[in-house]
Each structure stands twice: as structure tokens, then as C-alpha cells.
N, C-alpha and C positions, 0 to 999 in steps of 0.2 A: 658787547654788551660789557659793562665793568659793574663790580657790585662789591662793596666792602664786607669783610667780614662780619662786623658788627650787624649790618643789614642782613645779613643770612640767618643770626642769632636768634632775630625776633619771627622767623617764620616757621610755621608749621608743617611737618612731612607727612603727607598722605599717600597711599599706595592706590592706584590708577587703577587696578584688577579688582582690588577687593574693597576700595573705600575704607579701609581700615587707618587709623589717624597714629601715627609712628610716635609723635612726641614734636621735640622744638631741637634744632640744632643747635649742639653744645660745641663743637668743634670740628676743624678742617684738618685732613692729612694732606701733607705737601710732600711731593717729590724733591728732594734737593741732592744736587745743587741748582737744579733745572727751575724749581719754583712752581712746576706746575700740579694743580690740585688734584688729586685721584681720589679721594672719597670725602664724606661728611658723615660725621658721629652724630647718631642720636641716641640719649639715654633710654631705655626702657622703662615704662612707667611704674612706679613702685608697686608692689605686691601689697594686697590687702592685709592688714595686722602685722606687717614684715617690719620689725626693728633695724635692721638693716640696709632696708631696701633693694631695690633688685641690684644684681651684679652682672645684668646682662646689658648689652648696647647692640644699637642696629649700625652696622657699617657700610653705608650706602655708596657704591662705586659713583663716581662721577658719572659716567656712559649712561647710568641708570636713570639720570635726572632727565625726566621728560620736557617740565616746564618751571620756571620760577617766574612765580606771579608776585604781587605787591603783598599779599600776605600769605600765600602758602607754597609747597616746594610738591610737585607731584613727581612720584617716582614709578617707574616700572619694572618693579621687581617684586618678588615675594618676601614676604618680611622672613618667615624661617630660613631662606637662603642667605638674609644678609645678617642674622642674630649670633652674637659672640660673647663670650665671657668676658667681662673688664676686667683688664689686668690691675694688680695692685700698684700703687706709685712706688718708684724705686726710692725714692728718698721720703721717708715718714717724716711729717712734721714734726718740730721738736716742740714741747712745752713747757 
């Protein structure tokens, strides 16, 4: 099966065990130079009344993906096991 990254970005990620909606895929982590996809990145939903938004994201290992459907991606992992603090960009945008 082949799939473009832009197709993955339109898919919602749902946990099989809890039925929890994690969000939409925003990025993919790739091992270089092999070009092997090792994980997908899903930003955590924004917190209520938060000005800066959520600073966490889900890093879901590729092996935890159970099924990729036309609209959703089912994952077999616990959300708390793959939740990490979002890192600041190394090169801040210049204004």
C-alpha cells in the first residue's frame, strides 16, 4: 500500500482501546538516510481559554498504527504513553 503525506494529514487519529479522538496528523518522523517512517505526529487539542494553546503533542510509533482507513487512522496505544512536550523551533521566525 502506498500513501502520500498530504493524504495522511487529512485523517483523524482515534485510539482503539478508549475510542478517544487524538486529533489530525500534522507531521511524520522519518529515519534518514533509510527513509523509513518511524512515527506520526498529532498536536494535542488546545486547552480551553489558553492563549498559547497546547504545548503537547502525540508521537505515535508507526508500529502502533493498526489500520489506515479512508477517513481515519486507528492506533493501538494509550494516549498518555505517546504524549510528549512540544519542542520550541530551533530557528524562530523573523519579523
